[in-house]
C-alpha positions as CSV (number, residue, x, y, z in Angstrom):
1,M,60.4,34.7,54.8
2,N,61.0,33.8,58.5
3,A,62.6,30.6,59.6
4,D,59.3,29.4,60.8
5,R,57.9,29.9,57.2
6,N,55.2,32.5,58.0
7,T,52.6,32.9,55.4
8,A,51.5,36.4,54.4
9,I,47.8,36.9,53.8
10,R,46.7,40.2,52.2
11,T,43.5,41.7,53.6
12,G,42.6,45.0,52.2
13,N,45.7,47.3,52.2
14,S,47.2,45.8,55.3
15,M,49.6,42.8,55.8
16,R,49.4,40.4,58.6
17,T,51.2,37.1,59.2
18,A,50.3,33.7,60.6
19,P,52.2,30.5,61.3
20,F,51.8,28.1,58.4
21,Q,50.2,24.8,59.6
22,Q,50.6,21.7,57.4
23,G,47.2,20.6,55.9
24,A,45.2,23.4,57.6
25,I,44.7,27.2,57.8
26,S,44.3,29.0,61.0
27,Q,40.7,29.8,61.8
28,A,41.8,33.3,62.7
29,F,42.4,34.2,59.1
30,L,39.3,32.5,57.6
31,P,36.4,35.1,56.8
32,Q,33.6,35.0,59.2
33,S,30.9,34.8,56.5
34,G,30.6,34.7,52.8
35,D,33.0,33.2,50.2
36,L,36.7,33.3,50.8
37,F,37.4,34.9,47.4
38,N,34.6,37.5,47.7
39,Q,36.3,39.0,50.8
40,A,39.3,40.4,49.0
41,G,40.2,44.1,49.0
42,A,40.1,46.5,46.1
43,D,43.6,45.8,45.1
44,D,43.3,42.0,45.3
45,I,43.2,39.6,42.4
46,T,39.8,37.8,42.4
47,V,40.1,34.1,41.9
48,P,37.2,32.7,40.1
49,R,35.0,30.1,41.8
50,A,35.6,26.4,40.8
51,R,32.0,26.0,40.1
52,D,32.1,28.9,37.6
53,V,35.1,27.4,36.0
54,N,33.6,24.1,35.5
55,R,30.4,25.5,34.1
56,A,32.4,27.6,31.6
57,D,34.4,24.6,30.6
58,R,31.3,22.5,30.1
59,T,29.7,25.2,28.0
60,K,32.8,25.4,25.9
61,R,33.0,21.7,25.3
62,R,29.2,21.6,24.5
63,R,29.6,24.3,22.0
64,A,32.6,22.6,20.4
65,K,30.6,19.3,20.2
66,D,27.6,21.1,18.7
67,K,29.8,22.8,16.1
68,E,31.3,19.5,15.2
69,K,27.8,17.9,14.9
70,R,26.5,20.8,12.8
71,G,29.5,20.4,10.5
72,R,29.0,16.6,10.2
73,Y,25.3,17.3,9.6
74,G,26.2,19.7,6.8
75,V,24.6,22.9,8.3
76,G,25.0,25.7,5.7
77,L,27.1,23.4,3.5
78,H,25.3,24.4,0.3
79,K,24.0,27.8,1.2
80,N,25.9,29.6,-1.5
81,L,25.0,26.9,-4.2
82,M,21.4,27.4,-3.3
83,I,21.7,31.2,-3.7
84,A,23.2,30.7,-7.2
85,I,20.6,28.2,-8.3
86,R,17.8,30.4,-7.0
87,N,19.1,33.4,-9.0
88,K,19.4,31.2,-12.2
89,Y,16.0,29.6,-12.0
90,R,14.0,32.2,-10.0
91,G,10.3,31.4,-9.8
92,D,10.7,27.7,-10.7
93,P,11.2,25.7,-7.6
94,R,11.0,22.3,-9.4
95,K,14.1,23.2,-11.6
96,Q,15.8,24.5,-8.5
97,V,15.4,21.1,-6.9
98,A,16.6,19.3,-10.0
99,A,19.7,21.5,-10.2
100,F,20.5,21.3,-6.5
101,L,20.5,17.5,-6.5
102,D,22.5,17.4,-9.8
103,E,25.2,19.7,-8.4
104,A,25.3,19.3,-4.7
105,V,27.5,16.7,-2.9
106,L,25.2,15.3,-0.1
107,P,27.1,14.0,2.9
108,A,25.8,11.0,4.7
109,A,24.7,11.8,8.3
110,N,25.9,8.5,9.9
111,G,28.7,6.0,9.2
112,R,31.9,6.7,7.5
113,R,32.4,10.1,5.7
114,R,30.8,9.5,2.3
115,E,28.1,10.7,-0.1
116,V,24.6,9.5,0.3
117,S,23.5,6.6,-2.0
118,E,21.8,7.2,-5.3
119,K,18.6,5.9,-3.8
120,T,18.7,8.4,-1.0
121,R,19.5,11.3,-3.4
122,S,16.4,10.1,-5.5
123,D,14.3,10.0,-2.3
124,Y,15.2,13.6,-1.6
125,G,14.2,14.6,-5.1
126,N,10.9,12.8,-4.9
127,I,9.9,14.1,-1.6
128,L,10.9,17.8,-2.3
129,Q,8.9,17.7,-5.6
130,Q,6.0,16.0,-3.6
131,C,6.1,18.9,-1.1
132,I,5.7,21.5,-3.9
133,T,2.7,19.5,-5.3
134,D,1.1,19.2,-1.8
135,L,1.5,22.8,-0.9
136,A,-0.2,23.7,-4.2
137,E,-3.1,21.4,-3.2
138,R,-3.4,23.7,-0.1
139,R,-3.2,26.8,-2.4
140,V,0.3,27.6,-1.2
141,Y,2.7,28.3,-4.0
142,L,6.5,28.4,-3.6
143,E,8.4,30.9,-5.7
144,N,11.7,29.4,-4.6
145,I,12.4,26.0,-2.9
146,S,14.5,28.0,-0.3
147,D,11.5,30.0,0.8
148,F,10.3,27.2,3.1
149,T,9.1,28.4,6.4
150,Q,8.0,26.6,9.6
151,K,4.4,27.6,8.9
152,Q,4.6,25.9,5.4
153,V,6.1,22.7,7.0
154,L,3.3,22.6,9.5
155,N,0.8,23.0,6.7
156,L,2.3,20.0,5.0
157,V,2.3,17.8,8.0
158,R,-1.4,18.7,8.6
159,Y,-2.2,17.8,5.0
160,W,-0.4,14.5,5.3
161,G,-2.3,13.7,8.4
162,E,-5.6,14.4,6.7
163,Q,-4.5,12.1,3.8
164,K,-4.1,9.3,6.5
165,H,-0.4,8.7,5.7
166,A,1.4,6.4,8.1
167,E,3.2,7.9,11.1
168,G,6.5,6.5,9.8
169,T,6.1,8.0,6.4
170,I,5.3,11.5,7.7
171,Q,8.4,11.4,10.1
172,W,10.6,10.3,7.1
173,R,9.3,13.1,4.9
174,V,9.9,15.7,7.7
175,S,13.4,14.4,8.3
176,I,14.2,14.9,4.6
177,L,12.8,18.4,4.8
178,R,14.9,19.1,7.9
179,R,18.2,17.8,6.4
180,F,17.6,19.8,3.2
181,L,16.8,23.1,5.0
182,A,19.9,22.5,7.2
183,W,22.0,22.3,4.1
184,I,20.9,25.6,2.8
185,G,21.5,27.3,6.1
186,K,17.8,27.1,7.5
187,D,18.4,24.5,10.2
188,T,16.1,26.2,12.7
189,V,13.0,26.0,10.6
190,V,12.2,22.3,11.6
191,P,13.7,21.6,15.1
192,K,14.2,18.0,16.3
193,G,12.7,15.6,18.8
194,K,10.6,17.0,21.7
195,V,10.7,20.6,20.5
196,W,9.2,19.6,17.1
197,R,6.5,17.5,18.6
198,Q,5.5,20.3,21.0
199,T,5.4,22.7,18.0
200,L,3.1,20.4,16.1
201,R,0.8,20.0,19.2
202,Q,0.7,23.7,19.8
203,N,-0.6,24.1,16.3
204,G,-3.3,21.4,16.9
205,I,-1.5,18.8,14.7
206,E,-1.4,15.2,16.0
207,A,0.2,13.7,12.9
208,G,3.9,13.2,13.3
209,T,3.7,13.4,17.2
210,V,2.7,9.8,18.0
211,G,6.0,8.1,17.0
212,R,6.4,4.7,15.9
213,S,7.6,1.6,17.7
214,H,10.5,-0.5,16.2
215,L,9.7,-3.3,18.6
216,P,7.7,-6.1,16.9
217,T,4.9,-7.9,18.4
218,L,5.0,-10.8,16.1
219,P,8.0,-12.8,14.9
220,K,9.4,-12.3,11.4
221,G,11.8,-15.2,11.1
222,W,11.0,-17.9,8.7
223,V,11.3,-20.9,11.0
224,D,9.6,-18.9,13.8
225,L,6.7,-18.4,11.6
226,G,6.4,-22.1,10.9
227,I,7.9,-22.0,7.4
228,D,10.2,-24.7,6.2
229,A,13.2,-22.5,5.5
230,R,15.6,-25.3,4.4
231,K,13.1,-26.6,1.9
232,I,12.5,-23.2,0.2
233,I,16.2,-22.5,0.0
234,E,16.9,-25.8,-1.6
235,E,14.3,-25.1,-4.0
236,V,15.8,-21.8,-4.9
237,R,19.3,-23.4,-5.1
238,A,18.0,-25.9,-7.5
239,Q,17.1,-23.1,-9.9
240,E,20.1,-20.9,-9.2
241,A,22.9,-22.1,-6.9
242,V,24.2,-18.6,-6.2
243,A,20.8,-17.4,-5.0
244,G,20.4,-20.4,-2.7
245,C,23.9,-19.8,-1.2
246,I,23.1,-16.1,-0.7
247,L,20.1,-17.1,1.5
248,D,22.1,-19.6,3.4
249,C,24.7,-16.8,4.2
250,M,21.9,-14.4,5.4
251,W,20.6,-17.0,7.9
252,A,23.9,-18.3,8.9
253,F,25.7,-15.0,9.6
254,G,22.8,-12.5,9.9
255,L,23.7,-10.6,6.8
256,R,21.6,-8.0,5.2
257,F,20.4,-8.4,1.7
258,N,22.9,-5.8,0.4
259,E,25.7,-7.4,2.3
260,S,25.0,-10.9,1.0
261,V,25.2,-10.0,-2.7
262,Q,28.5,-8.3,-2.2
263,L,30.2,-10.8,0.1
264,Q,33.8,-12.0,-0.8
265,P,33.8,-15.3,1.1
266,R,37.6,-16.0,0.8
267,V,38.6,-12.5,1.9
268,S,36.0,-12.3,4.6
269,D,36.8,-15.6,6.2
270,K,39.1,-14.9,9.1
271,G,39.2,-18.4,10.7
272,T,37.3,-17.7,13.8
273,Y,34.8,-15.1,12.4
274,L,33.4,-13.7,9.2
275,S,34.6,-10.0,8.4
276,V,31.7,-8.1,6.9
277,Y,32.4,-4.7,5.4
278,R,31.1,-4.7,1.7
279,G,27.5,-3.4,1.4
280,T,27.2,-2.5,5.1
281,K,25.4,0.5,6.4
282,G,27.8,3.4,6.5
283,G,30.6,1.2,5.3
284,K,31.0,0.1,9.0
285,L,33.2,-3.1,9.5
286,R,31.9,-5.8,11.8
287,E,32.8,-9.2,12.8
288,A,30.3,-12.2,12.9
289,P,32.0,-14.9,15.0
290,F,31.3,-18.5,14.4
291,S,28.7,-20.0,16.7
292,G,29.7,-21.6,20.0
293,N,27.3,-24.4,19.3
294,A,29.2,-27.3,17.5
295,A,26.5,-28.4,15.2
296,R,25.6,-24.7,14.2
297,R,29.3,-23.9,13.7
298,S,29.8,-26.9,11.4
299,W,26.9,-25.8,9.4
300,Q,28.2,-22.2,9.0
301,H,31.5,-23.6,7.8
302,Q,29.6,-25.7,5.2
303,V,27.7,-22.6,4.1
304,L,31.0,-20.6,3.8
305,E,32.9,-23.2,1.9
306,C,30.0,-23.6,-0.6
307,A,30.0,-19.7,-1.0
308,K,33.8,-19.8,-1.6
309,L,33.4,-22.3,-4.4
310,L,30.7,-20.2,-6.1
311,A,32.5,-17.0,-5.7
312,D,35.7,-18.4,-7.2
313,Q,33.7,-18.5,-10.5
314,H,33.3,-14.6,-10.4
315,P,36.2,-12.5,-11.5
316,K,36.0,-10.4,-8.4
317,G,35.6,-13.3,-6.0
318,V,32.0,-12.0,-5.1
319,L,29.1,-14.3,-4.3
320,A,27.2,-13.1,-7.5
321,I,26.4,-14.3,-10.9
322,K,29.1,-13.6,-13.4
323,G,28.2,-10.9,-16.0
324,L,25.6,-9.2,-13.8
325,S,26.0,-5.7,-12.3
326,L,25.2,-5.3,-8.7
327,I,21.7,-3.8,-9.4
328,Q,21.1,-6.6,-12.0
329,M,22.1,-9.2,-9.4
330,K,19.7,-7.8,-6.8
331,N,16.8,-7.7,-9.3
332,R,17.6,-11.3,-10.4
333,L,17.5,-12.4,-6.8
334,R,14.3,-10.7,-6.0
335,Y,12.7,-12.2,-9.2
336,L,13.8,-15.7,-8.1
337,L,12.4,-15.2,-4.5
338,R,9.0,-14.0,-5.8
339,Q,8.9,-17.1,-7.9
340,H,9.1,-19.2,-4.8
341,G,6.5,-17.2,-2.9
342,I,9.0,-15.4,-0.7
343,S,6.9,-12.1,-0.2
344,K,4.5,-10.6,2.3
345,D,1.6,-11.3,0.0
346,E,2.2,-15.0,-0.4
347,L,4.2,-16.7,2.4
348,G,4.2,-13.6,4.5
349,V,8.0,-13.4,4.8
350,T,10.8,-11.4,3.1
351,P,14.5,-12.3,2.6
352,H,15.2,-10.0,5.6
353,G,13.3,-12.5,7.7
354,L,16.4,-14.8,7.6
355,R,18.3,-12.0,9.4
356,H,15.5,-12.0,12.0
357,Q,15.8,-15.8,12.2
358,F,19.5,-15.4,12.9
359,G,18.8,-13.0,15.8
360,T,16.3,-15.2,17.5
361,D,18.5,-18.3,17.0
362,L,21.5,-16.5,18.5
363,F,19.4,-15.2,21.5
364,Q,18.4,-18.8,22.2
365,E,22.0,-20.0,22.0
366,L,23.3,-17.3,24.3
367,T,20.6,-17.5,27.0
368,G,18.9,-20.8,26.6
369,L,15.6,-18.9,26.4
370,P,13.3,-18.1,23.4
371,A,13.3,-14.6,22.1
372,P,10.6,-12.4,23.8
373,V,8.8,-11.9,20.5
374,L,8.1,-15.6,20.4
375,E,6.0,-15.5,23.6
376,K,6.9,-19.0,24.8
377,V,7.7,-18.3,28.4
378,P,6.3,-15.9,31.0
379,H,7.7,-12.4,31.6
380,D,9.0,-13.4,35.1
381,V,11.4,-15.8,33.5
382,Y,13.2,-13.0,31.7
383,V,13.3,-10.9,34.9
384,E,14.9,-13.7,36.9
385,H,17.8,-13.7,34.3
386,A,17.9,-10.0,33.7
387,E,21.8,-9.8,33.6
388,K,22.1,-12.6,31.1
389,I,19.4,-11.0,29.0
390,R,21.1,-7.7,28.9
391,W,24.5,-9.2,27.9
392,A,22.7,-11.3,25.1
393,L,20.9,-8.3,23.7
394,L,24.3,-6.4,23.5
395,E,25.9,-9.4,21.8
396,V,23.1,-9.9,19.3
397,S,23.2,-6.3,18.5
398,R,27.0,-6.3,17.9
399,Q,26.9,-9.3,15.7
400,M,24.2,-7.8,13.6
401,G,26.1,-4.6,13.0
402,H,24.8,-2.3,15.7
403,E,26.2,-1.1,19.0
404,R,23.1,-0.3,21.0
405,P,21.4,-3.2,22.8
406,S,18.0,-1.5,22.1
407,I,18.4,-2.1,18.4
408,S,18.3,-5.9,18.9
409,G,14.7,-5.2,20.0
410,A,13.8,-4.7,16.3
411,Y,14.5,-8.4,15.9
412,L,13.7,-9.9,19.2
413,S,11.3,-7.4,20.7
414,S,11.7,-6.5,24.4
415,V,10.6,-8.0,27.6
416,P,8.5,-5.0,28.8
417,K,7.0,-4.6,25.4
418,M,5.9,-8.3,25.2
419,D,4.7,-8.0,28.9
420,R,2.4,-5.2,27.9
421,V,1.1,-7.2,25.0
422,E,0.5,-10.3,27.1
423,T,-1.2,-8.2,29.8
424,A,-3.5,-6.6,27.3
425,R,-4.3,-10.1,25.7
426,L,-5.2,-11.5,29.0
427,A,-7.3,-8.6,29.9
428,D,-9.2,-8.9,26.7
429,W,-9.9,-12.6,27.2
430,L,-11.1,-12.0,30.8
431,A,-13.4,-9.1,29.7
432,R,-14.9,-11.2,27.0
433,M,-15.6,-14.2,29.2
434,S,-17.0,-12.0,32.0
435,T,-19.9,-11.3,29.7
436,C,-20.9,-14.9,29.7
437,G,-22.4,-14.9,33.2
438,D,-25.6,-16.9,32.1
439,A,-23.5,-19.6,30.7
440,F,-21.4,-19.8,33.9
441,H,-24.6,-20.0,36.0
442,A,-26.3,-22.6,33.7
443,A,-23.3,-24.9,34.3
444,G,-23.4,-24.3,38.1
445,V,-20.1,-22.5,38.2
446,V,-19.4,-20.4,41.2
447,E,-15.7,-19.5,40.5
448,A,-13.6,-19.8,37.4
449,W,-9.9,-19.1,36.3
450,V,-7.9,-19.1,33.2
451,V,-5.1,-21.5,33.9
452,G,-1.9,-22.8,32.1
453,K,0.2,-20.6,29.8
454,C,-2.8,-18.6,28.9
455,A,-3.0,-17.3,32.6
456,F,0.2,-15.2,31.6
457,G,-1.4,-13.9,28.4
458,L,0.8,-16.1,26.3
459,P,-0.8,-17.0,22.9
460,L,-2.2,-20.5,22.1
461,A,-0.2,-22.8,20.1
462,D,-1.7,-24.1,16.9
463,G,-4.5,-26.6,17.7
464,G,-4.3,-25.6,21.4
465,A,-7.2,-24.8,23.7
466,L,-7.5,-22.0,26.4
467,Q,-7.8,-23.9,29.7
468,V,-10.5,-22.8,32.2
469,A,-10.7,-24.3,35.7
470,A,-14.3,-24.1,37.2
471,R,-15.4,-24.7,40.7
472,V,-19.1,-26.0,41.0
473,R,-21.1,-26.6,44.1
474,T,-21.8,-30.3,43.3
475,L,-20.4,-32.7,40.7
476,D,-23.0,-35.0,39.2
477,S,-23.6,-36.9,35.9
478,G,-24.8,-33.7,34.0
479,T,-21.6,-31.7,34.9
480,A,-19.5,-32.9,31.9
481,A,-22.3,-31.9,29.4
482,A,-22.8,-28.6,31.1
483,F,-19.0,-27.9,31.1
484,Q,-19.0,-28.6,27.2
485,Q,-21.9,-26.1,26.6
486,L,-19.9,-23.5,28.7
487,A,-16.8,-24.2,26.7
488,T,-18.8,-23.7,23.4
489,A,-20.2,-20.3,24.7
490,L,-16.9,-19.1,25.8
491,G,-15.1,-20.3,22.7
492,G,-17.7,-18.4,20.5
493,N,-17.1,-15.2,22.4
494,L,-13.3,-15.5,22.1
495,A,-13.1,-17.1,18.7
496,L,-10.7,-19.7,20.3
497,R,-11.0,-23.2,21.4
498,V,-11.7,-23.4,25.1
499,A,-11.6,-26.4,27.4
500,V,-13.4,-26.2,30.9
501,N,-12.3,-28.6,33.6
502,P,-13.6,-28.9,37.2
503,W,-11.4,-27.4,40.0
504,M,-11.8,-29.5,43.2
505,D,-9.0,-28.0,45.3
506,A,-10.1,-25.9,48.2
507,E,-7.5,-23.2,47.4
508,R,-7.6,-21.2,44.1
509,P,-5.1,-22.0,41.4
510,D,-1.6,-20.6,42.2
511,E,-1.1,-19.3,38.7
512,G,-4.8,-18.6,37.8
513,A,-6.4,-15.5,36.3
514,E,-9.9,-15.1,37.8
515,I,-12.8,-14.6,35.5
516,L,-15.1,-12.1,37.2
517,F,-18.6,-12.9,35.8
518,A,-21.7,-11.7,37.4
519,Q,-23.2,-13.8,40.1
520,A,-26.7,-15.3,39.8
521,P,-29.4,-13.3,41.5
522,G,-29.8,-14.4,45.1
523,T,-26.3,-15.8,45.6
């Protein structure tokens, strides 16, 4: 190399040199058109494009990730077992199902690496046997349970739709079929998500395509529904102290039913938080910190100390009745709760409602606002505090054993969801009142608006009345009686209490929703 550090650049079979310039290449040696690496001669080494390298690398990583997911999902895990069972019980799909569930190790799809629970195993058996029965109703007979094709699955979904099964039930059954078929190496029979919904629609099937919303439109917490939770818990405690304490723990720390009956209070108490790991979904460990509110934190400590004293009487330090197995303890608790009316049929709540109550209480504590599902403040208030709302949803989700903020919507609902509910409610009210044109004309009303909280579509409190502001041409001694008759007519149409008051301001109400009733002839 020369002293001036010339750089050799090969072009075709010739060699030419150019002075090396720091940070730049002389324009004389750049190709006039096309890509630099595609200008090389026949004996050159072609350097791949960076874009192609990146694309290949992404493809490789995606395939590795898909392979890991397929392995975790158990694709082909029991293919050989199914072949052996099919050969042993050929022509008898019911025996094949029983033998498969008796011999196969079924991995859980989520959480820690473990087998599915006995309940889940039973669900698989029940649904697979039901599929055989339902196909027979359609005059489709399986010789082997492994003979499932997509056509038969579509036949089942169509049948379930005709039988008016709930959307969630259909999706649950399809998911069980999908997982079973994946285990025996037929994971392409029932695709997932959008592809499966498109397949259903292409075959003229609507069942299983609608989806279901996990966002509630009504609260489920005991207190939020107007139930005296403390009174009921004390009544349960008087009959069985452990049961009352379990309910307290569910409310105080947001525990699930299965977590509460397996809680070891002394082991779980970490000073500043409660460590929850026994009975959690997927065996996932979580931390439930004590409240930042002094009064609530004091109550949580009282609940935990009571739980410790009761758990000390159990040989395993568990908050349960001594001598009862886990299943017996759960059954005992459910029996006690039914005795006190804690069911959907009687009080309209379940034990899980205490977990919902924990979620709405925590949201209120973190934001100073009621949960959206309670519909106590207008949508715009949440929009103004959007950043705080997002942080609170994430924190509620984490304390309740989830990671995605969206999961907290199952307990709190969401601002957009409730906004749609409120908008639809207000639109319904306005539409119903707009048909009362004769009543408005008889009262001498020329313009009218829904005002107050109802103007945002928020529901009425117990004993409350929907407020209507009405403008009349003239006020006289008969106006009050006319307004009363109008309120009665509107209330009968809405099945609500309505109060009509005169509006004397020249401008319309700032936060009023106008009632567009037909004008009287000649006006």
